N, C-alpha and C positions, 0 to 999 in steps of 0.2 A: 228289261226290268221295268215294272210298273208299280207305282205306289198309289194307294187309294186316297191319301189326304196330304195336305201340306203339313210340314213339320215332322214327317215320318223319317226316321234315321235308320240307315243300313250301314253298319260299320263294325269293325274294321276287317278288311280282307287284303292279304298281300301275297306276293310271290318273290322269291329270291331271284329267279331267272326270267320268268314269263313277263312279257309286257302286255299292256292292254291299251286299246283305243276306245274312246267313249264319245258318243254324240247324243244329244237330246233331240227327240223327234216330236215331243209334246210337252208344253209347259216349260218350267225352269227348275233347275236342280243345283244346289250347292255341292260341289265336289271338293273334298279335302284330301291331301296326300302328305305322307310322312316318309322320309328316308329312314328305314328301320336300322337301328344300330346293333341290336341283339335280338335274334328271332325267338329266343326262349324267354328273355326278360327285358323287353325294350324300355328305354327311358321314357318316362311320362313328360319330360321337358323338351322333347325334340321340336324343332321348328315345323310349323304346319303351313303348307301352301294351300290357299283357298281360291277356288274358281267358281264362277257362276256360268252355267251353260244354259242356253235357252233356244227354243225353236224360233224366236224372233231374230236371233243373230246366229245362224248356223255355224258350227265349227266342230272340230275334232280335238279332243284332249288326249295327249299321249301320256300314259302312266308307265314309266320304265320299270324293268325288273329291279328289285331291291326296295320297292316302295309298298306301303300299305295305303289303301284308299277307303274312303267312306263317303256316303252321300246323304243329303237331306232334301226332300222335296220341298220346293218353295211354292208350288201350286198344286191344287188338287189334280189327281190323275196324271201326274207327270210321268213321262215315259222316256227311257234311255235305251240305247243299243250299245253293246260292248262287242269288240272284236279282239281276238287274242292271237299271240304269236306262237301258241302251243296247242297241241291236240288235247282233248279231254283227258286222255290217259296220262299225258305228260303233266298236265295241270294238277291232277290229283296227287302227284308226287312232290309238288312244289306249292302246296296250299297251306297258308297260315291264317288263322282267325284270332282276333283280339276283341275283348269286350268293347261295347260302343262308347264307353267313357274313358278308355285308355288315354286317349287324347280327346279333348272336349271343345271343339270349335263350333258347336251347334247353336249357339245363340246368334241371332242376327243383330248386328250393330245398328242402332238408330242414328239418324243424322240430325 
């Protein structure tokens, strides 16, 4: 996944069963995850886990099944790689999308 500018949001994408693994290979990205309570009408008040992944501190984030995730690029031309526990055919049967502002953690807190 590549985004052309900082502040670009891609959200929300989830799976009941499929898990994902994500690593950032260029720049930095804010990744937010939510344990979905209802796949047809999720609560907008669910707790949001926030993670900053960066090529300066390499790591892998595990996003378990049952979660929706979204990303926001923190740097221009940020790039991430996703790995899945499902085949593309299996993933298509377990794919849920929600509007980008269903949960809205996309503002960056200043210190």
